Every structure is written in C-alpha cells, then in structure tokens.
N, C-alpha and C positions, 0 to 999 in steps of 0.2 A: 508384527505390525508392521506390512510395507506400504510407504508411501511413497507419492511420486509428485514431485514439485515441477510446475513451469516459473521460467521466470527467474531461474536459478543464480543467474551469473546479476542479477539487478540487485539494487540498495536492501530491500528487503529480505532478497532471495538469499544472501549471504549468512542473516543473522537467521532465517529459518534453517539453513541446511545446518549451521553449528550448532544451533539447541537441539535440532532433532535427535541428531549423531550423539551429539554428547548423550544425551538420553537415553542411546543402546538401539533406537528405534533403525532399521533397514529402507536407507534412503536411496530412489532415483532419483538424480537432479538432473533437468530439459531447460535448457535455454538454447538461444539460437546461436551458433558457432563452437568455438571451443572455449573447454572450463577456465575460468579463470577464478574457480575458488581453491585454495587453499587446504581441500581436505581429500586429495585421493588418497593418502597413506591409512586413510581410516579404512579397516574392513567392511564399516558398514555403509560407505558413501560410494557411489555407483554417480558417472554420467553421460549421456548419453544429449548428442547435437539433437533440437527439434523444432521443427519449424511448424507449432499447430496452428495452420491456414493451410497445409498441406494434412487433406482429409488420410488416405493412405499412409501417411508414417506416422500421424497420431494412431486408427487403428492398428499398426505393427506394433509400437510400442506400447501400447496400453497391454493389448492381449498377448503378449509374450511374457508383458512384468507381472499382470494381475494384480497390480494395487489393491491393500485396503480402503486405502482414502488418496483422492487427487486432491489438491492444494494448486488452485488456479490463480497464480500469481504475476504470470505474463499477464500483459500489455500493451497497448500503444498510450502510454500514462501524460504526454506533455498535453496540456487541453490547445496551446494555440496550432499546434501540427496536427493536432485533430479537424480543427477547423478549417485550416489550409487544404489538409487532407483527407474532405472527409468519406470516401471511399475505401481506403487503405486501411481508416480507423475501426468501417462498419468489416471489413474484414479481419483484421486482427483481433479487436473487440467483442464482436456480436458472432461472427461465423465460425471462428476460430474457439471461442467459445461450444458450440451447437456441435463440433466435432468430437471435442473433451467431452460432453457430457453425452453423447449415444456411445461414443468408447467405453463410458465409466458406467452404463446402461448393462450390457454386453459380461462387464467384469463382476458385476454387481458391487462395483465400489462405491465410498459415499465420497461427495465430490462439496468440498469447501471451496466456494468462490470468495476474493477479494476484489470488493467493491469499496465506493468513495461517497463522501459527504457531496460533491456536486449533482449526485440524482435528485439535489432539492435546490428550488429557486431560490432560494437565501430569503424570504420574508421573514422568516417566523426567529430559528435559528432552535437549540437546545432539542433539535429533533431525535423524537422516539424511532422507535424498529418499524413503529406502526405508521407511521406518519406518510402522508399523500406525496407522491414523487414526481418531480414536474422541472426539468432540466433546465437550464439555460443557455446551455453552449451543446454541441455537438460531444464533446467530449461525455461530459456527463451522459449526455440521451445515448450513448453507445454502452454504456456503462447498464444503466436503467433496462433496455433492451435485453441486455446479458442478466439483468436481476432475472428477468420475466421468464428466460427460455428456462434459467435453473429451477427457480418455482412450479414453472410447470412440466419439469420434468418427471416421468415415474421412476424415481429412485431417491435413496437417500442424502439430505442435501444441508448445508447451510451457508449462510450469505453473512460476509464479516465486511463493514464499512469501518472505514478508519478517514484521519482529518490529517491534512500538515504535517506527513511524517519527516522525522528529522533524526538526527546524530552522523556518529562518523561516517562517512562514507569508505567503505572496504572494498570496493570494487569498480571506483572512479567516479562513480555520477554522485554531482553534485546535490547540495539542497539549500534551504534560506538559510541555516548557521553557518555551516562549510564555506558559502559566499559571503557571509559575513566577515569571516577570520580572514578568507583570502585576500579582499580588497583592502578593507582596512590596514593589516598591517603592513603591506604596501604604499600606504597613503591615499588611497583610492576613496571618493565619495560611493556612496550605494543609496540609488531611492529604492525606499520603500513604502506602501499604501498604510493607512493607516484607518482606514473606515473599512476593512473587512475583518468580520469577527470570526474567531476561527476556536479550536479546544487544539493545541498540535500536541503531537503524539510520537512519543521517545522510539524507535525505530523497535528496542529491545522488548519493549512495552508490546506492540504489537505483535512482536512473533512470539511472546511466551504467552498471551491471551489464546492467539490460534493453537499454541501447543494445548492449553487447558481445553480448549475446545472440542480438538478431535480425539487426544485422550479420555475425555469424559464422553466422547459418543453423543455431544450436541447435537439437535436438528433446529434449523430454522434461522430466523436474522441476529445477529448479534452486534453491536456498536464496540469498536474498542480503539479509543484515543483519551489522551489526555483529561487530566481534571479541570483544569484553567481554563479560561476566557481570555485571547489574547488575540490582540493584532499584527501581522507582520511584523508591523513596526516598531511594535513593543516586543517581541521577541529579540528582534535585532539589535537595540537600545538593551537589552539582558543582555543579551550574548558580548558583545561590545562592553559593560562593564564588567563583567565577569573575565573577559582576557584583558580589559587594565588597555584598550584603545581605543580612540579617540570616539565617544559619542558624537560630535559633531559632523562627523563625515557620513553617519546615518541620517540621509536626508529624508524629510518625511513629506509623503504624496497622497493623492489619494484616488482614486479608481478612474474619475472623467479624466485625469490629468495624465494619467500613465495609460498608454495608448498600446493594445495587445488585438491580436485577432481574436481572442476569445472573450467572448462577457464572462466576468466570473460574478458566482453567488456572493452576496455584500454580506447575509450573515446566518453560517450554517453556523458549525457546535455541534456535537451529537450525545444525546441522553445516555449514560453508561450502566444506569443504574441496573437493569436485567441481569448486566456481564457482571458488576460485581455481585450481585443476589445469585446468579444460579451459575456462573463461572469461578468466585473468589476471586475476580482481574480488581486487580487494586495498582492505578500508574503511579508512577514516581512523581513527583511534583516540577515544574518547571525548572526549577531551581537544582535539583537531583539529575534532571535528563542531562543539563549544561556540565557539569561533574563528570557522566558518563563520555557526553560527547567528546570534550575537551581535556579531561583529567584534573588532575588538583593544582589549583592555582599557586 
C-alpha cells in the first residue's frame, strides 16, 4: 500500500509518518520546505517538498508516485490567521484541496481529508457526522467548503473531523498543553477560556484512528476525538496538576473577554459512536493522554 501524506512536517504529520512507516506501509511524506522528520533512514519513508497550492507540482508528484491513498492533513490551521488573510486561507484550504482531488482522480487514489469541529457553529455540541454544518469563522468556512469538494468528487473518499488536538510537539509547533508547561514552569501566568466546550483529542489517538480507517478501506465521514467533555481551562488546570505546577497561574477567562480575530464556536465536541462501532476506535482518557504527552510523574 502506497500512501502520500500532505502536511508531514506538522504536528499530526509526525505521528502519522511514524505510525504508517512502523506498520510497514510505503509513505511519501510531503510538506513545504525541507524535511523536519527523523525517519529518512527508514526504507519505506520518502520525502518530497510540495506546495499543494501549485497545481502543476501536485500533478507531477501525484502522478509520478501513483499512491493508493492520499491523506490530506496539510492546511492553514490557525483560525486567526485565516480570518486576517482570507484569500490565502481560500487558496491553501480550498483550492489546494481541489488540486489534490483532481490529481487523486487521475491515479484512482482514495482521498482522506482531515477536517475540524469548526465546520459547526457551536450552538449544540456532541455533533454526529450527519449534523448540519455552519461555521462562525473563515477557517471553519474553508474547511466546510473543502469537505463539500471531497463529497462531490468522483472518487473513493473519507473525511475525518477532530477537535483540539494535544500531545508532545515533535516538530516545533506548540499546542495548549505544551504552552501550559512552558509558561507555568517559568512562573508566567496563562489566560485560558472556560466557556468553550470541546472533546480534546490526543494526537496519537487521531493518528491511530486514521490508520484504522485507511487500512479497513472505510469511506464516508468519521469523527475521531477524545471521549471527555472539557473546556480549555479545565484542560490547563489538569495539566498543571499533573506537572505539579502552580494552578493559580492558570487564569480563567471567557470568550467575550479574550479578544481574537476569529470567532470561536462555543459548544462543539464530536460524537464518536460511529468510529467506535465501525473502526474499533477507542481513545485514551485525558489523564492517559497527559501521561503520553509529558511522561510519568
């Protein structure tokens, strides 16, 4: 089985690359710039720089490699950046997906698109795969539009939605828990919102769920996230306690007081019963995720 992965230098990309190559699958990892992954010594790992907003480059790489699966994990993923630079977000998240889909059709590859809970407006929470999509920010809108392109494509496809991914950053990009550790360990306070409801996801669980999906050749939409409902503030407090850091440095705030360019949906969280039933997906508890992220206490 030959797999082409976009966004390989990113947070999820590291964990996917490690898992897929350890499973013996042939992987062509792609990302912008030089390889930042420590897997070049593996015989089944190859890397190519690829800007998937350049259609000709996409066509050349995909047609040359002829993958069985394309996992499209690359994206402009920071909501505030997308809000401030909507045309760039459209190019990367929508047009880039369009180019990859077109190339995937020509080589008859299954297309797995990595999406987000931000395709929902946050008015209900515990969203099932069939829930009506309606984003409150431009990032979510671009991911929604890309989902629509995938669904309309004349090929075998799957969409994975996930929520607030955390874990040990291996290629430089921080996440909520690594920021908590960094700031609190130096005595710096950290403001975190307590009115946004999420089902946070350990990055290793997400990678494993995607692996289960592609090796079982599943199609359609799947929600892959954690099983516990937490706010970012609750996550930060639990991380501080786990690391024996001063919890008073975690400063509770709310969305209205925490000014950001992009509006955030207040109540998301995804229902994972379909993934449990059909894939055998069973995520770690949040405490288990803290252990994987920070190591034993």
